[in-house]
C-alpha beads as a LAMMPS data file, in Angstrom:
LAMMPS data file: protein, C-alpha beads

186 atoms
185 bonds

1 atom types
1 bond types

-500.0 500.0 xlo xhi
-500.0 500.0 ylo yhi
-500.0 500.0 zlo zhi

Masses

1 110.0

Atoms # bond

1 1 1 -356.932 -429.021 -398.429
2 1 1 -355.448 -425.544 -398.226
3 1 1 -352.555 -424.762 -395.892
4 1 1 -352.854 -421.996 -393.330
5 1 1 -352.251 -418.750 -395.210
6 1 1 -349.389 -416.398 -394.465
7 1 1 -350.086 -412.649 -394.725
8 1 1 -347.805 -410.268 -396.608
9 1 1 -348.024 -406.471 -396.749
10 1 1 -347.369 -404.637 -400.004
11 1 1 -345.663 -401.248 -400.007
12 1 1 -346.008 -398.429 -402.526
13 1 1 -343.124 -397.466 -404.752
14 1 1 -341.545 -394.394 -403.143
15 1 1 -342.008 -392.288 -406.294
16 1 1 -345.657 -393.343 -406.769
17 1 1 -347.648 -393.122 -403.523
18 1 1 -351.444 -393.416 -403.320
19 1 1 -352.635 -391.394 -400.305
20 1 1 -356.176 -392.794 -400.618
21 1 1 -354.888 -396.339 -399.957
22 1 1 -354.474 -397.259 -396.291
23 1 1 -352.913 -400.628 -397.098
24 1 1 -352.776 -403.715 -399.291
25 1 1 -352.250 -407.224 -397.949
26 1 1 -352.040 -410.611 -399.646
27 1 1 -352.681 -413.908 -397.879
28 1 1 -350.847 -416.776 -399.607
29 1 1 -351.582 -420.469 -399.100
30 1 1 -350.536 -423.633 -400.887
31 1 1 -353.298 -426.063 -401.762
32 1 1 -353.028 -429.800 -401.288
33 1 1 -353.580 -430.369 -405.014
34 1 1 -350.485 -428.317 -405.919
35 1 1 -352.415 -425.121 -406.595
36 1 1 -352.103 -421.763 -404.937
37 1 1 -354.600 -419.483 -403.214
38 1 1 -354.092 -415.711 -402.949
39 1 1 -356.366 -413.348 -401.031
40 1 1 -355.776 -409.662 -401.798
41 1 1 -357.278 -406.894 -399.659
42 1 1 -357.042 -403.199 -400.446
43 1 1 -358.295 -400.797 -397.763
44 1 1 -358.772 -397.054 -397.999
45 1 1 -360.964 -394.427 -399.614
46 1 1 -362.340 -396.395 -402.567
47 1 1 -364.254 -393.334 -403.811
48 1 1 -360.876 -391.697 -404.517
49 1 1 -359.842 -394.590 -406.811
50 1 1 -360.818 -395.597 -410.336
51 1 1 -362.092 -399.154 -410.109
52 1 1 -363.158 -400.897 -413.317
53 1 1 -366.682 -402.293 -412.996
54 1 1 -368.062 -405.458 -414.594
55 1 1 -370.052 -403.198 -416.932
56 1 1 -366.880 -401.438 -418.124
57 1 1 -364.321 -404.076 -419.127
58 1 1 -360.961 -402.980 -420.488
59 1 1 -358.629 -404.536 -423.047
60 1 1 -357.154 -407.614 -421.301
61 1 1 -353.624 -406.730 -422.450
62 1 1 -353.956 -403.406 -420.624
63 1 1 -355.462 -404.466 -417.296
64 1 1 -352.233 -403.280 -415.650
65 1 1 -352.987 -399.721 -416.855
66 1 1 -355.841 -399.559 -414.330
67 1 1 -356.451 -400.797 -410.790
68 1 1 -355.630 -404.511 -410.717
69 1 1 -354.036 -407.131 -408.505
70 1 1 -351.154 -409.127 -409.972
71 1 1 -348.860 -412.056 -409.294
72 1 1 -345.645 -413.045 -411.047
73 1 1 -344.488 -416.672 -410.673
74 1 1 -341.191 -418.386 -411.464
75 1 1 -339.067 -421.338 -410.466
76 1 1 -335.397 -421.813 -411.384
77 1 1 -334.252 -420.210 -414.628
78 1 1 -335.398 -417.125 -416.484
79 1 1 -338.946 -418.175 -417.514
80 1 1 -341.880 -416.808 -415.530
81 1 1 -345.622 -416.207 -415.677
82 1 1 -347.738 -413.151 -414.932
83 1 1 -351.411 -412.987 -413.976
84 1 1 -353.463 -409.750 -413.780
85 1 1 -356.873 -409.614 -412.048
86 1 1 -359.176 -406.630 -412.638
87 1 1 -362.159 -405.596 -410.493
88 1 1 -364.085 -405.769 -413.801
89 1 1 -363.860 -409.553 -413.404
90 1 1 -361.418 -409.877 -416.283
91 1 1 -358.078 -411.586 -415.975
92 1 1 -355.043 -411.985 -418.201
93 1 1 -352.160 -414.433 -418.069
94 1 1 -348.801 -414.266 -419.816
95 1 1 -345.807 -416.567 -420.202
96 1 1 -342.301 -415.109 -420.519
97 1 1 -339.138 -416.948 -421.601
98 1 1 -336.866 -414.330 -420.040
99 1 1 -337.055 -410.779 -418.671
100 1 1 -339.958 -409.075 -420.517
101 1 1 -339.672 -411.543 -423.440
102 1 1 -343.245 -412.685 -423.911
103 1 1 -343.820 -416.113 -425.448
104 1 1 -346.604 -415.061 -427.820
105 1 1 -350.163 -416.010 -426.972
106 1 1 -349.675 -418.973 -424.645
107 1 1 -353.032 -420.047 -423.211
108 1 1 -352.577 -420.263 -419.442
109 1 1 -355.119 -422.061 -417.239
110 1 1 -357.920 -419.878 -415.911
111 1 1 -357.886 -418.801 -412.277
112 1 1 -361.002 -418.860 -410.121
113 1 1 -361.814 -415.320 -408.910
114 1 1 -364.115 -414.200 -406.083
115 1 1 -364.440 -410.398 -405.716
116 1 1 -365.982 -408.681 -402.721
117 1 1 -366.412 -404.981 -402.052
118 1 1 -367.403 -403.301 -398.809
119 1 1 -367.183 -399.843 -397.283
120 1 1 -363.492 -398.989 -397.407
121 1 1 -362.215 -402.298 -398.780
122 1 1 -361.900 -404.325 -401.951
123 1 1 -361.047 -408.015 -401.667
124 1 1 -360.182 -410.728 -404.157
125 1 1 -359.681 -414.437 -403.558
126 1 1 -357.784 -416.108 -406.414
127 1 1 -357.322 -419.835 -406.813
128 1 1 -354.657 -420.837 -409.323
129 1 1 -354.720 -424.518 -410.295
130 1 1 -351.443 -426.455 -410.279
131 1 1 -351.384 -426.288 -414.086
132 1 1 -351.190 -422.474 -413.884
133 1 1 -347.898 -422.569 -411.984
134 1 1 -344.549 -422.787 -413.767
135 1 1 -342.955 -426.234 -413.856
136 1 1 -339.427 -426.946 -412.758
137 1 1 -337.351 -427.752 -409.711
138 1 1 -337.029 -425.614 -406.635
139 1 1 -339.246 -423.285 -404.715
140 1 1 -342.015 -421.318 -406.341
141 1 1 -340.917 -417.654 -406.364
142 1 1 -343.606 -414.974 -406.272
143 1 1 -343.729 -411.252 -406.915
144 1 1 -346.939 -409.990 -405.287
145 1 1 -348.015 -406.696 -406.837
146 1 1 -350.899 -404.270 -407.308
147 1 1 -351.488 -401.298 -409.565
148 1 1 -353.765 -398.601 -408.136
149 1 1 -355.395 -395.953 -410.321
150 1 1 -356.387 -392.865 -408.341
151 1 1 -359.361 -390.815 -409.567
152 1 1 -356.831 -388.006 -410.001
153 1 1 -353.115 -388.373 -410.518
154 1 1 -350.704 -391.019 -411.776
155 1 1 -350.831 -394.752 -411.158
156 1 1 -349.451 -396.110 -407.884
157 1 1 -347.378 -399.305 -407.835
158 1 1 -347.426 -401.637 -404.823
159 1 1 -345.231 -404.697 -404.280
160 1 1 -343.801 -406.944 -401.624
161 1 1 -340.374 -405.681 -402.745
162 1 1 -339.346 -402.964 -405.213
163 1 1 -336.007 -403.185 -407.015
164 1 1 -333.975 -399.969 -407.292
165 1 1 -335.080 -397.489 -409.936
166 1 1 -338.498 -396.965 -411.504
167 1 1 -341.348 -399.427 -410.815
168 1 1 -340.622 -402.761 -412.531
169 1 1 -342.696 -405.755 -411.475
170 1 1 -340.843 -408.001 -413.963
171 1 1 -337.446 -407.416 -412.338
172 1 1 -335.868 -410.522 -410.811
173 1 1 -335.385 -408.764 -407.447
174 1 1 -339.170 -408.355 -407.115
175 1 1 -339.655 -412.132 -406.746
176 1 1 -339.254 -411.795 -402.985
177 1 1 -341.399 -414.671 -401.703
178 1 1 -340.195 -418.282 -401.932
179 1 1 -342.676 -421.114 -401.334
180 1 1 -341.554 -424.735 -401.108
181 1 1 -344.504 -425.803 -403.295
182 1 1 -344.101 -429.032 -405.218
183 1 1 -346.221 -429.715 -408.264
184 1 1 -348.189 -432.949 -408.348
185 1 1 -347.702 -435.341 -411.247
186 1 1 -349.993 -433.945 -413.922

Bonds

1 1 1 2
2 1 2 3
3 1 3 4
4 1 4 5
5 1 5 6
6 1 6 7
7 1 7 8
8 1 8 9
9 1 9 10
10 1 10 11
11 1 11 12
12 1 12 13
13 1 13 14
14 1 14 15
15 1 15 16
16 1 16 17
17 1 17 18
18 1 18 19
19 1 19 20
20 1 20 21
21 1 21 22
22 1 22 23
23 1 23 24
24 1 24 25
25 1 25 26
26 1 26 27
27 1 27 28
28 1 28 29
29 1 29 30
30 1 30 31
31 1 31 32
32 1 32 33
33 1 33 34
34 1 34 35
35 1 35 36
36 1 36 37
37 1 37 38
38 1 38 39
39 1 39 40
40 1 40 41
41 1 41 42
42 1 42 43
43 1 43 44
44 1 44 45
45 1 45 46
46 1 46 47
47 1 47 48
48 1 48 49
49 1 49 50
50 1 50 51
51 1 51 52
52 1 52 53
53 1 53 54
54 1 54 55
55 1 55 56
56 1 56 57
57 1 57 58
58 1 58 59
59 1 59 60
60 1 60 61
61 1 61 62
62 1 62 63
63 1 63 64
64 1 64 65
65 1 65 66
66 1 66 67
67 1 67 68
68 1 68 69
69 1 69 70
70 1 70 71
71 1 71 72
72 1 72 73
73 1 73 74
74 1 74 75
75 1 75 76
76 1 76 77
77 1 77 78
78 1 78 79
79 1 79 80
80 1 80 81
81 1 81 82
82 1 82 83
83 1 83 84
84 1 84 85
85 1 85 86
86 1 86 87
87 1 87 88
88 1 88 89
89 1 89 90
90 1 90 91
91 1 91 92
92 1 92 93
93 1 93 94
94 1 94 95
95 1 95 96
96 1 96 97
97 1 97 98
98 1 98 99
99 1 99 100
100 1 100 101
101 1 101 102
102 1 102 103
103 1 103 104
104 1 104 105
105 1 105 106
106 1 106 107
107 1 107 108
108 1 108 109
109 1 109 110
110 1 110 111
111 1 111 112
112 1 112 113
113 1 113 114
114 1 114 115
115 1 115 116
116 1 116 117
117 1 117 118
118 1 118 119
119 1 119 120
120 1 120 121
121 1 121 122
122 1 122 123
123 1 123 124
124 1 124 125
125 1 125 126
126 1 126 127
127 1 127 128
128 1 128 129
129 1 129 130
130 1 130 131
131 1 131 132
132 1 132 133
133 1 133 134
134 1 134 135
135 1 135 136
136 1 136 137
137 1 137 138
138 1 138 139
139 1 139 140
140 1 140 141
141 1 141 142
142 1 142 143
143 1 143 144
144 1 144 145
145 1 145 146
146 1 146 147
147 1 147 148
148 1 148 149
149 1 149 150
150 1 150 151
151 1 151 152
152 1 152 153
153 1 153 154
154 1 154 155
155 1 155 156
156 1 156 157
157 1 157 158
158 1 158 159
159 1 159 160
160 1 160 161
161 1 161 162
162 1 162 163
163 1 163 164
164 1 164 165
165 1 165 166
166 1 166 167
167 1 167 168
168 1 168 169
169 1 169 170
170 1 170 171
171 1 171 172
172 1 172 173
173 1 173 174
174 1 174 175
175 1 175 176
176 1 176 177
177 1 177 178
178 1 178 179
179 1 179 180
180 1 180 181
181 1 181 182
182 1 182 183
183 1 183 184
184 1 184 185
185 1 185 186
């Protein structure tokens, strides 16, 4: 059973707007099995964006260099996880021991992705199993983010909260959403 989702609106970094994007929202809901469901929706002039297609996959370690939806997850402490979801259908997951200190090639559990495109909108429903979420006490802290690649111009960075300075989705201050989500005994 999935809880009723709460909707959050992402904002562009002030130095990196994307005029073709009307808005980006993320619906977040805890699942009864300890997992998490995220529903991203980007609205705007999709023809003015570069969207990877299933026929044109990119290097998984560089999904963030193109249009992709992302989530960063942490509990207490410095360790956190990052997931990137590309419209190509590819995904990548990373484990970090501390700020930008990647823990090698840790195999994270696969998310379930459902993409849907329509006139003026791109949507993604992500289901992360409980095993994909970081262990530990306390609330689950999330940084909800999106990278948008315009057809012309620099990347645009969207987040629930932007720390001061240049775009930095890994920054502790970006983990702006706290969910009281307990993990089941695995």
